[in-house]
N, CA and C atoms as an extended XYZ file, in Angstrom:
396
Properties=species:S:1:pos:R:3:atomname:S:1:resname:S:1:resid:I:1 pbc="F F F"
N        -3.738      -28.776       30.025 N   MET     1
C        -4.389      -27.523       29.606 CA  MET     1
C        -5.354      -27.214       30.848 C   MET     1
N        -5.189      -25.804       31.367 N   LYS     2
C        -5.944      -25.217       32.381 CA  LYS     2
C        -7.442      -25.311       32.211 C   LYS     2
N        -8.142      -25.827       33.189 N   THR     3
C        -9.662      -25.749       33.054 CA  THR     3
C       -10.154      -24.595       33.853 C   THR     3
N       -11.110      -23.836       33.095 N   ILE     4
C       -11.698      -22.564       33.817 CA  ILE     4
C       -13.251      -23.013       33.953 C   ILE     4
N       -13.610      -22.898       35.296 N   ARG     5
C       -14.966      -23.131       35.588 CA  ARG     5
C       -15.857      -22.026       35.722 C   ARG     5
N       -16.936      -21.793       34.827 N   VAL     6
C       -17.723      -20.621       34.873 CA  VAL     6
C       -19.152      -20.995       35.012 C   VAL     6
N       -20.032      -20.032       35.320 N   ALA     7
C       -21.477      -20.313       35.314 CA  ALA     7
C       -21.984      -19.255       34.505 C   ALA     7
N       -23.073      -19.429       33.798 N   ALA     8
C       -23.759      -18.497       32.874 CA  ALA     8
C       -25.132      -18.427       33.007 C   ALA     8
N       -25.799      -17.258       32.985 N   ALA     9
C       -27.190      -17.042       33.145 CA  ALA     9
C       -27.875      -16.786       31.886 C   ALA     9
N       -28.958      -17.608       31.687 N   ILE    10
C       -29.848      -17.302       30.402 CA  ILE    10
C       -31.126      -16.769       30.996 C   ILE    10
N       -31.091      -15.331       30.922 N   ILE    11
C       -31.978      -14.579       31.585 CA  ILE    11
C       -33.059      -14.495       30.666 C   ILE    11
N       -34.332      -14.842       30.999 N   ARG    12
C       -35.464      -14.940       30.334 CA  ARG    12
C       -36.382      -13.913       30.839 C   ARG    12
N       -37.157      -13.094       29.961 N   GLU    13
C       -38.207      -12.086       30.380 CA  GLU    13
C       -39.184      -12.135       29.303 C   GLU    13
N       -40.392      -12.684       29.604 N   ASP    14
C       -41.440      -13.021       28.518 CA  ASP    14
C       -40.849      -13.810       27.427 C   ASP    14
N       -40.862      -13.456       26.179 N   ASP    15
C       -40.348      -14.321       25.125 CA  ASP    15
C       -38.843      -13.969       24.683 C   ASP    15
N       -38.201      -12.965       25.745 N   MET    16
C       -36.888      -12.392       25.169 CA  MET    16
C       -35.838      -13.048       26.166 C   MET    16
N       -34.543      -13.117       25.410 N   ILE    17
C       -33.404      -13.746       26.222 CA  ILE    17
C       -32.378      -12.606       26.088 C   ILE    17
N       -31.586      -12.450       27.177 N   LEU    18
C       -30.748      -11.575       27.139 CA  LEU    18
C       -29.277      -12.106       26.629 C   LEU    18
N       -28.550      -11.432       25.764 N   ALA    19
C       -27.240      -11.699       25.226 CA  ALA    19
C       -26.436      -10.493       25.670 C   ALA    19
N       -25.003      -10.792       25.976 N   ALA    20
C       -24.203       -9.806       26.303 CA  ALA    20
C       -22.966       -9.853       25.373 C   ALA    20
N       -22.388       -8.526       24.882 N   GLN    21
C       -21.151       -8.653       24.091 CA  GLN    21
C       -20.103       -8.324       24.816 C   GLN    21
N       -18.853       -9.107       24.824 N   ARG    22
C       -17.750       -8.803       25.645 CA  ARG    22
C       -17.124       -7.535       25.297 C   ARG    22
N       -16.729       -6.722       26.327 N   GLY    23
C       -16.048       -5.473       26.044 CA  GLY    23
C       -14.552       -5.478       26.163 C   GLY    23
N       -13.900       -6.584       26.345 N   TYR    24
C       -12.701       -6.642       26.757 CA  TYR    24
C       -12.013       -8.132       26.457 C   TYR    24
N       -10.802       -8.229       26.525 N   GLY    25
C       -10.071       -9.509       26.524 CA  GLY    25
C       -10.070      -10.094       25.108 C   GLY    25
N        -9.450      -11.289       25.146 N   GLU    26
C        -9.306      -12.031       23.898 CA  GLU    26
C       -10.424      -12.235       23.083 C   GLU    26
N       -11.659      -12.323       23.679 N   PHE    27
C       -12.926      -12.537       22.866 CA  PHE    27
C       -13.904      -11.283       22.810 C   PHE    27
N       -13.201      -10.183       22.944 N   LYS    28
C       -13.942       -8.849       22.802 CA  LYS    28
C       -14.738       -8.883       21.548 C   LYS    28
N       -16.026       -8.207       21.831 N   ASP    29
C       -16.954       -8.154       20.674 CA  ASP    29
C       -17.732       -9.328       20.311 C   ASP    29
N       -17.394      -10.549       21.038 N   GLY    30
C       -18.217      -11.855       20.762 CA  GLY    30
C       -19.240      -11.804       21.764 C   GLY    30
N       -20.276      -12.451       21.508 N   TRP    31
C       -21.533      -12.346       22.121 CA  TRP    31
C       -21.604      -13.746       23.181 C   TRP    31
N       -21.979      -13.502       24.249 N   GLU    32
C       -22.253      -14.469       25.389 CA  GLU    32
C       -23.266      -14.447       26.162 C   GLU    32
N       -23.686      -15.377       27.056 N   PHE    33
C       -24.606      -15.158       28.124 CA  PHE    33
C       -23.816      -14.631       29.354 C   PHE    33
N       -24.246      -13.654       30.078 N   PRO    34
C       -23.660      -13.061       31.271 CA  PRO    34
C       -23.228      -14.141       32.336 C   PRO    34
N       -22.390      -13.936       32.970 N   GLY    35
C       -21.988      -14.936       34.100 CA  GLY    35
C       -20.376      -14.636       34.521 C   GLY    35
N       -19.863      -15.556       35.237 N   GLY    36
C       -18.235      -15.593       35.338 CA  GLY    36
C       -17.774      -16.737       36.059 C   GLY    36
N       -16.747      -16.636       36.600 N   LYS    37
C       -16.002      -17.756       37.154 CA  LYS    37
C       -16.382      -18.032       38.457 C   LYS    37
N       -16.502      -19.478       38.855 N   LEU    38
C       -16.719      -19.933       40.109 CA  LEU    38
C       -15.850      -19.492       41.062 C   LEU    38
N       -16.073      -19.228       42.298 N   GLU    39
C       -14.962      -19.034       43.254 CA  GLU    39
C       -14.871      -20.263       44.115 C   GLU    39
N       -13.750      -20.387       44.654 N   PRO    40
C       -13.480      -21.815       45.483 CA  PRO    40
C       -14.675      -22.045       46.354 C   PRO    40
N       -15.111      -23.335       46.284 N   GLY    41
C       -16.281      -23.790       47.264 CA  GLY    41
C       -17.758      -23.253       46.759 C   GLY    41
N       -17.693      -22.581       45.566 N   GLU    42
C       -18.968      -21.987       45.208 CA  GLU    42
C       -19.532      -23.003       44.140 C   GLU    42
N       -20.961      -23.120       44.287 N   SER    43
C       -21.709      -23.839       43.280 CA  SER    43
C       -21.941      -23.082       41.975 C   SER    43
N       -22.466      -23.793       41.077 N   GLY    44
C       -22.739      -22.931       39.776 CA  GLY    44
C       -23.801      -22.096       40.045 C   GLY    44
N       -24.805      -22.506       40.848 N   GLU    45
C       -25.999      -21.506       41.159 CA  GLU    45
C       -25.499      -20.352       41.795 C   GLU    45
N       -24.816      -20.506       43.052 N   GLU    46
C       -24.184      -19.504       43.561 CA  GLU    46
C       -23.365      -18.343       42.870 C   GLU    46
N       -22.469      -19.081       41.916 N   ALA    47
C       -21.572      -18.140       40.978 CA  ALA    47
C       -22.644      -17.362       40.145 C   ALA    47
N       -23.717      -18.066       39.659 N   CYS    48
C       -24.670      -17.388       38.714 CA  CYS    48
C       -25.119      -16.079       39.286 C   CYS    48
N       -25.805      -16.398       40.391 N   VAL    49
C       -26.503      -15.353       41.205 CA  VAL    49
C       -25.605      -14.214       41.544 C   VAL    49
N       -24.276      -14.578       42.095 N   ARG    50
C       -23.310      -13.380       42.444 CA  ARG    50
C       -22.952      -12.629       41.128 C   ARG    50
N       -22.493      -13.461       40.209 N   GLU    51
C       -21.990      -12.721       39.050 CA  GLU    51
C       -22.945      -11.709       38.544 C   GLU    51
N       -24.224      -12.101       38.345 N   ILE    52
C       -25.134      -11.355       37.707 CA  ILE    52
C       -25.688      -10.089       38.617 C   ILE    52
N       -25.394      -10.300       39.842 N   ARG    53
C       -25.780       -9.105       40.817 CA  ARG    53
C       -24.474       -8.153       40.629 C   ARG    53
N       -23.221       -8.631       40.457 N   GLU    54
C       -22.154       -7.730       40.441 CA  GLU    54
C       -22.058       -7.072       38.977 C   GLU    54
N       -22.316       -8.119       37.875 N   GLU    55
C       -22.317       -7.419       36.527 CA  GLU    55
C       -23.570       -6.402       36.225 C   GLU    55
N       -24.585       -6.982       36.380 N   LEU    56
C       -25.915       -6.396       35.819 CA  LEU    56
C       -26.701       -5.747       36.825 C   LEU    56
N       -26.376       -5.778       38.208 N   HIS    57
C       -26.994       -5.082       39.479 CA  HIS    57
C       -28.446       -5.583       39.540 C   HIS    57
N       -28.702       -6.758       39.271 N   VAL    58
C       -30.074       -7.229       39.482 CA  VAL    58
C       -29.915       -8.598       40.155 C   VAL    58
N       -31.145       -9.035       40.855 N   ASP    59
C       -31.229      -10.229       41.418 CA  ASP    59
C       -32.004      -11.223       40.602 C   ASP    59
N       -31.550      -12.440       40.456 N   ILE    60
C       -32.036      -13.584       39.587 CA  ILE    60
C       -32.792      -14.614       40.533 C   ILE    60
N       -33.839      -15.300       40.074 N   HIS    61
C       -34.212      -16.443       40.720 CA  HIS    61
C       -34.811      -17.452       39.785 C   HIS    61
N       -35.420      -18.519       40.280 N   ASN    62
C       -35.909      -19.649       39.439 CA  ASN    62
C       -34.914      -20.269       38.615 C   ASN    62
N       -33.549      -20.443       39.039 N   LEU    63
C       -32.612      -21.037       38.338 CA  LEU    63
C       -32.874      -22.437       37.945 C   LEU    63
N       -32.779      -22.852       36.642 N   GLU    64
C       -32.907      -24.102       36.230 CA  GLU    64
C       -31.737      -24.569       35.389 C   GLU    64
N       -30.943      -25.607       35.647 N   HIS    65
C       -30.019      -26.057       34.974 CA  HIS    65
C       -30.350      -26.398       33.511 C   HIS    65
N       -29.838      -25.878       32.523 N   LEU    66
C       -30.130      -26.105       31.225 CA  LEU    66
C       -28.993      -27.052       30.484 C   LEU    66
N       -27.666      -26.831       30.745 N   CYS    67
C       -26.595      -27.663       30.313 CA  CYS    67
C       -25.458      -27.284       30.973 C   CYS    67
N       -24.367      -28.188       30.819 N   THR    68
C       -22.949      -27.876       31.253 CA  THR    68
C       -22.189      -28.025       29.875 C   THR    68
N       -21.479      -27.005       29.235 N   VAL    69
C       -20.788      -27.122       28.141 CA  VAL    69
C       -19.332      -27.339       28.527 C   VAL    69
N       -18.621      -28.228       27.877 N   GLU    70
C       -17.128      -28.435       27.820 CA  GLU    70
C       -16.716      -27.880       26.574 C   GLU    70
N       -15.831      -26.934       26.501 N   HIS    71
C       -15.293      -26.538       25.201 CA  HIS    71
C       -13.739      -26.289       25.477 C   HIS    71
N       -13.116      -26.690       24.499 N   ASP    72
C       -11.609      -26.404       24.478 CA  ASP    72
C       -11.240      -25.096       23.463 C   ASP    72
N       -10.719      -24.020       24.177 N   TYR    73
C       -10.204      -23.042       23.411 CA  TYR    73
C        -8.718      -23.227       23.349 C   TYR    73
N        -7.919      -22.413       22.584 N   SER    74
C        -6.569      -22.839       22.252 CA  SER    74
C        -5.587      -22.745       23.610 C   SER    74
N        -6.040      -21.826       24.512 N   THR    75
C        -5.178      -21.813       25.630 CA  THR    75
C        -5.892      -22.379       26.989 C   THR    75
N        -7.040      -22.917       27.047 N   PHE    76
C        -7.640      -23.265       28.294 CA  PHE    76
C        -8.933      -24.166       27.759 C   PHE    76
N        -9.310      -24.960       28.739 N   HIS    77
C       -10.574      -25.709       28.743 CA  HIS    77
C       -11.564      -24.990       29.615 C   HIS    77
N       -12.921      -24.660       28.884 N   LEU    78
C       -13.879      -24.076       29.533 CA  LEU    78
C       -14.851      -25.190       29.988 C   LEU    78
N       -15.282      -25.160       31.327 N   SER    79
C       -16.319      -25.883       31.733 CA  SER    79
C       -17.539      -24.861       32.304 C   SER    79
N       -18.524      -24.780       31.482 N   MET    80
C       -19.596      -23.605       31.755 CA  MET    80
C       -21.011      -24.298       32.098 C   MET    80
N       -21.322      -24.054       33.258 N   GLU    81
C       -22.799      -24.330       33.832 CA  GLU    81
C       -23.620      -23.466       33.432 C   GLU    81
N       -24.771      -23.811       32.761 N   CYS    82
C       -25.689      -22.781       32.234 CA  CYS    82
C       -27.051      -23.020       33.012 C   CYS    82
N       -27.616      -21.909       33.285 N   PHE    83
C       -28.959      -21.766       34.008 CA  PHE    83
C       -29.881      -20.888       33.329 C   PHE    83
N       -31.096      -21.287       33.009 N   THR    84
C       -32.235      -20.478       32.578 CA  THR    84
C       -32.711      -19.688       34.055 C   THR    84
N       -32.922      -18.549       33.903 N   CYS    85
C       -33.507      -17.850       35.236 CA  CYS    85
C       -34.238      -16.684       34.741 C   CYS    85
N       -34.737      -15.890       35.658 N   ALA    86
C       -35.545      -14.684       35.523 CA  ALA    86
C       -35.014      -13.572       36.431 C   ALA    86
N       -35.190      -12.398       36.193 N   ILE    87
C       -34.954      -11.189       37.114 CA  ILE    87
C       -36.060      -11.342       38.229 C   ILE    87
N       -35.542      -11.258       39.452 N   GLN    88
C       -36.479      -11.102       40.540 CA  GLN    88
C       -36.727       -9.808       40.953 C   GLN    88
N       -35.561       -8.964       41.008 N   SER    89
C       -35.580       -7.445       41.507 CA  SER    89
C       -34.376       -6.763       40.808 C   SER    89
N       -34.765       -5.452       40.802 N   GLY    90
C       -33.697       -4.545       40.429 CA  GLY    90
C       -34.017       -4.243       38.760 C   GLY    90
N       -33.135       -3.334       38.427 N   THR    91
C       -33.282       -2.786       36.891 CA  THR    91
C       -31.719       -3.012       36.532 C   THR    91
N       -31.641       -3.428       35.219 N   ILE    92
C       -30.225       -3.851       34.699 CA  ILE    92
C       -29.463       -2.414       34.451 C   ILE    92
N       -28.332       -2.617       35.099 N   ASN    93
C       -27.375       -1.537       35.083 CA  ASN    93
C       -25.972       -2.161       34.671 C   ASN    93
N       -25.775       -2.416       33.436 N   ASP    94
C       -24.524       -3.129       33.180 CA  ASP    94
C       -23.172       -2.338       33.364 C   ASP    94
N       -22.331       -3.086       34.060 N   SER    95
C       -20.964       -2.491       34.255 CA  SER    95
C       -19.856       -3.189       33.394 C   SER    95
N       -20.085       -4.385       32.827 N   GLU    96
C       -18.964       -5.037       32.213 CA  GLU    96
C       -19.006       -5.136       30.736 C   GLU    96
N       -20.160       -5.037       30.057 N   HIS    97
C       -20.274       -5.424       28.803 CA  HIS    97
C       -20.455       -4.360       27.767 C   HIS    97
N       -19.943       -4.548       26.501 N   GLU    98
C       -19.832       -3.544       25.427 CA  GLU    98
C       -21.416       -3.184       25.095 C   GLU    98
N       -22.273       -4.164       25.272 N   ASN    99
C       -23.579       -4.178       24.732 CA  ASN    99
C       -24.497       -5.161       25.201 C   ASN    99
N       -25.729       -4.923       25.439 N   LEU   100
C       -26.660       -6.034       25.833 CA  LEU   100
C       -27.794       -5.887       24.734 C   LEU   100
N       -28.343       -7.114       24.468 N   ARG   101
C       -29.400       -7.233       23.570 CA  ARG   101
C       -30.493       -8.031       23.943 C   ARG   101
N       -31.791       -7.799       23.945 N   TRP   102
C       -32.709       -8.863       24.166 CA  TRP   102
C       -33.131       -9.511       22.834 C   TRP   102
N       -33.208      -10.836       22.803 N   LEU   103
C       -33.287      -11.670       21.574 CA  LEU   103
C       -34.509      -12.393       21.768 C   LEU   103
N       -35.223      -12.672       20.730 N   THR   104
C       -36.394      -13.436       20.498 CA  THR   104
C       -35.821      -14.907       19.927 C   THR   104
N       -36.893      -15.859       20.138 N   ARG   105
C       -36.323      -17.327       19.640 CA  ARG   105
C       -35.947      -17.221       18.275 C   ARG   105
N       -36.779      -16.264       17.404 N   GLU   106
C       -36.432      -16.121       15.892 CA  GLU   106
C       -35.251      -15.391       15.671 C   GLU   106
N       -34.771      -14.516       16.574 N   ASN   107
C       -33.481      -13.853       16.230 CA  ASN   107
C       -32.343      -14.231       17.101 C   ASN   107
N       -32.276      -15.433       17.610 N   LEU   108
C       -31.331      -15.782       18.591 CA  LEU   108
C       -29.979      -15.869       17.860 C   LEU   108
N       -29.872      -16.326       16.452 N   TRP   109
C       -28.685      -16.236       15.720 CA  TRP   109
C       -28.270      -14.947       15.044 C   TRP   109
N       -28.849      -14.045       15.437 N   SER   110
C       -28.618      -12.569       14.834 CA  SER   110
C       -27.241      -11.826       15.379 C   SER   110
N       -26.838      -12.614       16.506 N   VAL   111
C       -25.491      -12.064       16.965 CA  VAL   111
C       -24.281      -13.127       16.704 C   VAL   111
N       -23.087      -12.625       16.773 N   GLU   112
C       -21.892      -13.657       16.586 CA  GLU   112
C       -21.571      -14.239       17.871 C   GLU   112
N       -22.124      -15.354       18.284 N   TRP   113
C       -21.853      -16.065       19.618 CA  TRP   113
C       -20.573      -16.545       19.677 C   TRP   113
N       -19.981      -16.550       20.878 N   LEU   114
C       -18.614      -17.261       21.144 CA  LEU   114
C       -18.676      -18.587       20.985 C   LEU   114
N       -17.676      -19.400       20.623 N   PRO   115
C       -17.783      -20.836       20.391 CA  PRO   115
C       -18.563      -21.643       21.319 C   PRO   115
N       -18.161      -21.432       22.632 N   ALA   116
C       -18.884      -22.291       23.751 CA  ALA   116
C       -20.315      -21.914       23.834 C   ALA   116
N       -20.762      -20.669       23.601 N   ASP   117
C       -22.070      -20.165       23.725 CA  ASP   117
C       -22.901      -20.817       22.549 C   ASP   117
N       -22.410      -20.938       21.484 N   ILE   118
C       -23.209      -21.683       20.405 CA  ILE   118
C       -23.709      -22.822       20.603 C   ILE   118
N       -22.984      -23.711       21.552 N   LYS   119
C       -23.577      -25.033       22.175 CA  LYS   119
C       -24.732      -24.674       23.000 C   LYS   119
N       -24.607      -23.644       23.824 N   VAL   120
C       -25.728      -23.210       24.592 CA  VAL   120
C       -27.039      -23.005       23.995 C   VAL   120
N       -26.891      -22.054       22.922 N   VAL   121
C       -27.879      -21.496       22.033 CA  VAL   121
C       -28.703      -22.774       21.347 C   VAL   121
N       -28.058      -23.745       21.044 N   THR   122
C       -28.527      -24.932       20.476 CA  THR   122
C       -29.488      -25.700       21.466 C   THR   122
N       -28.822      -25.737       22.767 N   GLU   123
C       -29.662      -26.284       23.834 CA  GLU   123
C       -30.922      -25.681       24.243 C   GLU   123
N       -30.474      -24.331       24.223 N   LEU   124
C       -31.853      -23.537       24.511 CA  LEU   124
C       -32.830      -23.333       23.506 C   LEU   124
N       -32.582      -23.633       22.358 N   GLU   125
C       -33.492      -23.718       21.220 CA  GLU   125
C       -34.413      -24.974       21.346 C   GLU   125
N       -33.682      -26.105       21.881 N   LYS   126
C       -34.419      -27.451       22.223 CA  LYS   126
C       -35.336      -27.024       23.102 C   LYS   126
N       -34.903      -26.484       24.421 N   LYS   127
C       -35.876      -26.347       25.466 CA  LYS   127
C       -37.090      -25.409       25.124 C   LYS   127
N       -36.739      -24.401       24.446 N   LEU   128
C       -37.898      -23.474       23.963 CA  LEU   128
C       -38.832      -24.030       22.970 C   LEU   128
N       -38.384      -25.062       22.164 N   ASP   129
C       -39.261      -25.760       21.448 CA  ASP   129
C       -40.053      -26.759       22.168 C   ASP   129
N       -39.411      -27.421       23.269 N   ASP   130
C       -40.072      -28.307       24.170 CA  ASP   130
C       -41.165      -27.573       24.986 C   ASP   130
N       -40.874      -26.189       25.246 N   ASP   131
C       -41.788      -25.575       26.229 CA  ASP   131
C       -43.032      -25.016       25.610 C   ASP   131
N       -43.146      -25.093       24.200 N   LYS   132
C       -44.318      -24.841       23.443 CA  LYS   132
C       -45.456      -25.530       23.725 C   LYS   132
């Protein structure tokens, strides 16, 4: 089975977390954390910064590794490095997603997360509880 390596940004602003709804492909309409595929020779952090700049037109900083999720979909294996971060500069101008939504800790489960992202939300909840 082919492995796809991606990086995902868990963008935090105050007590809010950004979720993105896929607008295309096999998982259209599912919710995920924004990000994308690693390019050859690129680290997870570098891919995360580049993808967010390309997709949302903002620069992020303070990247902190939250978890790496390994998930088997029917046609590929996903290896997803996930980083909490904050917007450093710019205003979000989304060019990739059907919808964006800022979620609070209390309504993190109000969207239908894609299977691999469910694991990330569970890890994120633990971190948010630890940060209290």
